[in-house]
KETORMI-876374 format. One record per residue (C-alpha): residue in three letters; x, y, z. Coordinates in steps of 0.02 Angstrom, whole numbers, plus 32768, in hexadecimal, padded with zeros to 4 digits. Each point is the difference from the previous one (the first is absolute). Layout:
REM residues N
AlaXYZ ...
//
This chain:
REM residues 284
UnkD88FCF38AA9B Unk7FF67FF87F41 Unk7FC0809E7F7C Unk7F5F7FC47FAA Unk7FA3803D7F56 Unk7F717FD07F82 Unk80877F7E7FBF Unk801C7FA080AF Unk7FB57F998048 Unk7FD8804A80D4 Unk80307FDC80A0 Unk7F837F868024 Unk80017FA97F56 Unk80D67FFB8011 Unk7FF07FB180B7 Unk7F677F9D7FAE Unk805B7FBB7F6E Unk80927FDE8061 Unk7F9E7F9A8083 Unk7FD57F987F4A Unk80A07FE47FC9 Unk803F7FA580C7 Unk7F6B7FDB8045 Unk806D7FB3807D Unk8062807F7FFB Unk80B280127FD6 Unk804C7F6A806F Unk7F6F7F9A7FE9 Unk80067F417FF2 Unk7FDD80137F56 Unk8088806B7FC8 Unk80737FA88088 Unk7FC87F5A7FA1 Unk803880657F48 Unk80A5804D8044 Unk80517F758077 Unk7F9C7F4F7FCA Unk80957FB58045 Unk7FD1807680B5 Unk804C80B38011 Unk80AF7FBC8063 Unk80207FAF7F56 Unk7FDB806E7F95 Unk80A7806F7F95 Unk7F8A80908041 Unk80337FF58098 Unk80A480507FE3 Unk7FA680BB7FFB Unk7FFD7FE780B8 Unk80847F8D8030 Unk80A280347F9C Unk808A7F918003 Unk80AE802D8049 Unk8044800A7F4D Unk7F71806F7FDB Unk7FFB807A8083 Unk80BB80167FE1 Unk7FE780307F40 Unk7F5580628037 Unk807E806B808D Unk8093800E7F6F Unk7FA380447F8A Unk7F8F808F8080 Unk80BC80278031 Unk804680207F50 Unk7F5080617FC8 Unk8021806B80A2 Unk80BE80217FCD Unk7FBD804A7F38 Unk7FA180818068 Unk809D803A8036 Unk801280C57FA9 Unk807B80057F7F Unk808480688062 Unk7FEF7F9680B6 Unk80C57FD78017 Unk7FD47F8C8090 Unk80317F567FFF Unk7F8B7F777FCF Unk7FC07FAD808A Unk80227F577FFC Unk7F947F7F7FC2 Unk7F947F788064 Unk80737F5E8013 Unk7F967F4C7FFA Unk80277FDE80B9 Unk7FE380B48023 Unk7F507FD57FB2 Unk7FF67F568040 Unk801B803A80D3 Unk7F4D806C7FE5 Unk7F8F7F787F9D Unk7F867FB98066 Unk7F877F797FB9 Unk7F4E803D801D Unk7F5A7F7D8021 Unk7F7B80067F81 Unk7F83804C8006 Unk7F7F7FCB7F6C Unk7F7180537FEA Unk804F80948021 Unk807780037FA8 Unk7F897FBA7F63 Unk7F8880938023 Unk80A580617FE6 Unk802D7FC97F6E Unk7F7680057FA6 Unk7FD480C68036 Unk80A980127FAE Unk7FF47FA97F7E Unk7F5F80517FD8 Unk805780AC801C Unk80607FDF7F74 Unk7F717FED7F89 Unk7F74805C802A Unk80928095802F Unk809D80207FB7 Unk7FAE805C7F61 Unk7F987F7B7FB7 Unk7F477FF77FE1 Unk7F7C7F5C8045 Unk7F4F80277F9B Unk7F7C7FB47FF4 Unk7F8A7FD97F6A Unk7F9C80A27FFB Unk80BC80667FF1 Unk7FFA803280C3 Unk80947FEE805C Unk801D7FC780AA Unk806C808E8036 Unk804F7FDF808F Unk803480B1800D Unk80C7804B8007 Unk80847F968040 Unk7FF3801980CC Unk7F35800B7FE7 Unk80217F457FA7 Unk804F7FDE8085 Unk7F7D802F8070 Unk7F7B7FB87FA7 Unk805D7F4B8018 Unk8025803180BB Unk7F4A80258024 Unk7FC37F5B7F99 Unk806E7F9F808B Unk7FB3806F8089 Unk7F447FAF7FCD Unk80507F587FDD Unk804A7FED80BE Unk7FA380508048 Unk8092805C804A Unk808480AA7FD1 Unk80847FA97FED Unk806180587F4F Unk7FF880C87FAB Unk802E80377F5F Unk80AB7FDC7FFD Unk7FF47F2B801B Unk7FCA800A7F5A Unk805280A17FB9 Unk805C7FE37F67 Unk7FD17F587FFC Unk807F7F547FFE Unk80A080767FD5 Unk807E7FDD809C Unk7FBF7F457FE6 Unk7FF87FDE7F4E Unk80897FBA7FEB Unk7FFA7F728080 Unk7F7F7F887FA7 Unk7FB17FF17F75 Unk7F64804F8009 Unk7F937FCC7F74 Unk7FA47F89805B Unk7FC6809A8063 Unk7FDA80507F56 Unk7FA47F847FB5 Unk7FA87FE78095 Unk7FB9809F7FF4 Unk7FDD80097F3F Unk7F8F7F628007 Unk7FA18044806F Unk7FF880AB7FA3 Unk7FC47F977F64 Unk7F8F7FA08044 Unk7F9E80A88041 Unk803280407F4E Unk8073808D8043 Unk807A80397F80 Unk80CF80398016 Unk804C80757FA9 Unk80C38020800F Unk8044809C800E Unk80CE801E7FFD Unk802B805F8083 Unk801680C27FDB Unk805A809C8054 Unk7FA780A67FC4 Unk803980A2801F Unk7F6E806A8046 Unk7FF480DB800B Unk7FC080118096 Unk7FFA80D47FFB Unk7F5580097FDF Unk7FD87FB6809B Unk807380768057 Unk7FD180877FAD Unk7F477FB9802F Unk801F801080C7 Unk806C80917FFA Unk7F7080627FA8 Unk7FEC80BE8027 Unk7F5C80568009 Unk804180B47FE4 Unk800B80407F52 Unk808B7FBF7F72 Unk801980D68015 Unk8039801A80A3 Unk80947FE8802B Unk803C7FC57F52 Unk80C1801A7FF3 Unk804180057F3A Unk809C7FA88039 Unk7FD97F92806C Unk7F647FD07F7E Unk80AF7FF07F8C Unk805E7F868074 Unk7F707F8D8020 Unk7FDE7FF67F36 Unk80A97FF58002 Unk7FEF7F678070 Unk7F6E7FA37FCC Unk80667FF97F4A Unk80867FBC8049 Unk7F837F73807E Unk7FB77FCB7F47 Unk808C7FED7FB8 Unk80527F70808F Unk7F5E7FBB7FFE Unk7FFD7FCA7F48 Unk80B27FCE802B Unk7FC57F99808E Unk7F7F7FA07F95 Unk80737FEF7F75 Unk806B7FAC8051 Unk7F6E7F918064 Unk7FA77FE57F43 Unk80AA7FD07FD3 Unk801F7F7580A2 Unk7F677FD07FE1 Unk80137FCF7F60 Unk80B07FA78017 Unk7F9E7FA88089 Unk7F937FBA7FB2 Unk80867FB07F6D Unk80717FC38083 Unk7F657FA08060 Unk7FC77FB57F4A Unk809F7FAD8003 Unk7FEB7F808090 Unk7F657FA7800F Unk7F628061803F Unk7FBB8008809B Unk7FE67F858090 Unk7F54806C8004 Unk7FF07FD97F34 Unk80217F5A8003 Unk7F9E7FB3807A Unk7F66806D7FB1 Unk803B7FA27F41 Unk7FFB7F558069 Unk7F43801A8041 Unk7FD080617F57 Unk80557FB97F81 Unk803880A67FB7 Unk805C80AB804F Unk7F8B80898045 Unk7FE580AC7FA8 Unk8091806E800A Unk808A7F7C8001 Unk807280067FA4 Unk800D809F801B Unk802680957F6F Unk807580A1801D 
//
């Protein structure tokens, strides 16, 4: 479950707020009317759960190539042949449309994109609607659906990482706009945070877990102490180098991102609010 502090909504407040945001559920008639007024089967969003054969082939090909890039530089084995269109076509099957299930899952994944992934949803009093870590956010959304449906059919993995696996199948702008309209109606705002990776020094945690209760002078060895000091110095240098590499990569990622259009989430926010969210454009 999420971690809460004095600047965050309590668990009960979070659940109540989601009930107000979606009084008829993630796939209620009001949501369906907003996302697919002509019917779910006629919506471009249907492709999220029912990709075409051409989309399935492109996804299979992309996955194959990504896996190949993970091979070690000294791996001399020949690369496996790429999947062919005919091979994918042989396994391709149309699945029946399940409107309510598909809509609720898509809305849940898009909610993860906005409430998690480093971003923040805030109230007018400054409190954050914090769903917790990436995993905890997925678990929270699963729990909300358990309450809405009366059945425990989901876990955190159903929403973990949001729409990362399906975002290329359809333009998700209508879903984000629907969510932003509801946030706006509740006087909740959204703060964008550019993706960033940090190098964390876990040595203090390791030392705490291995803490000895004997006096420092007991079994003291000057040579071992010197070796430990040299090892710590090397680790400090490696950590500093890694942090500098990550920082440089972060700056380069921002520069590259600013060359193209803003992310879909940012564009959806602007369409509803008439301005960019706080945090966009990002700065190095």
